[in-house]
C-alpha positions in Angstrom: 86.5 -14.5 67.7 86.9 -12.4 70.8 89.5 -13.1 73.4 89.5 -11.2 76.7 92.8 -12.2 78.2 92.8 -9.7 81.1 89.5 -10.4 82.9 91.0 -12.7 85.6 94.2 -10.6 85.8 92.1 -7.5 86.6 90.3 -9.4 89.3 93.5 -10.7 90.8 95.1 -7.2 90.9 91.8 -5.5 91.9 92.0 -3.3 88.8 89.3 -2.3 86.4 90.5 -4.4 83.5 89.2 -7.1 81.2 85.8 -5.7 80.2 84.6 -3.1 77.7 82.1 -1.3 79.8 81.7 1.9 81.9 84.1 2.2 84.7 86.8 0.0 83.0 89.9 1.2 81.3 89.0 0.3 77.8 92.4 -1.2 76.7 92.2 -3.6 73.8 93.9 -4.8 70.7 92.2 -5.8 67.5 94.0 -8.7 65.7 93.5 -9.8 62.1 92.7 -13.5 62.4 93.2 -13.8 58.6 96.8 -12.8 58.8 99.1 -15.6 57.8 100.9 -15.6 61.2 97.5 -16.4 62.9 97.0 -19.6 60.9 95.5 -22.1 61.5 92.7 -20.2 63.2 91.9 -23.1 65.6 95.3 -22.3 67.3 94.6 -18.6 67.7 95.7 -18.4 71.4 99.0 -20.3 70.7 99.6 -18.2 67.5 99.1 -15.0 69.5 102.0 -16.1 71.8 104.3 -18.0 69.5 103.9 -16.9 65.9 101.9 -13.6 65.5 103.7 -11.0 63.4 103.2 -7.3 63.9 101.2 -7.3 60.6 98.3 -9.0 62.4 97.8 -6.0 64.8 95.2 -3.7 63.4 94.2 -1.4 66.2 95.3 -0.7 69.8 93.3 1.3 72.3 94.6 2.5 75.6 92.1 3.9 78.1 89.6 4.2 75.3 91.9 6.2 73.0 93.2 4.8 69.7 97.0 4.8 69.9 97.9 2.6 67.0 96.3 1.8 63.6 97.7 -0.3 60.8 101.4 0.2 61.5 101.2 3.8 62.6 101.6 5.2 66.1 98.9 7.9 66.7 99.4 9.0 70.3 103.2 9.7 70.4 105.5 10.5 67.5 107.8 7.6 66.7 110.8 9.8 67.0 109.8 10.5 70.6 109.6 6.8 71.4 113.1 6.3 69.9 114.4 9.2 72.0 112.9 7.8 75.2 114.2 4.3 74.6 117.8 5.6 73.9 117.8 7.4 77.2 116.9 4.4 79.4 
């Protein structure tokens, strides 16, 4: 199942969002639909908003670069994120 939630948002904001093709930003998240928090599958959109647990997130790409995989931040050290949050 593929859900492209940003297509109309990108159009409304006149930003290159919502498609995986040349000229677009390439931001997307891969969700494990077999994760317990995503059950039952026929409620995937509702589960995404109301009950999805972090364990369901498999991959996150931002501008075509993998930044998260299976619980691990890849682009920024976790300690740096903690430091940045503490100073805001």
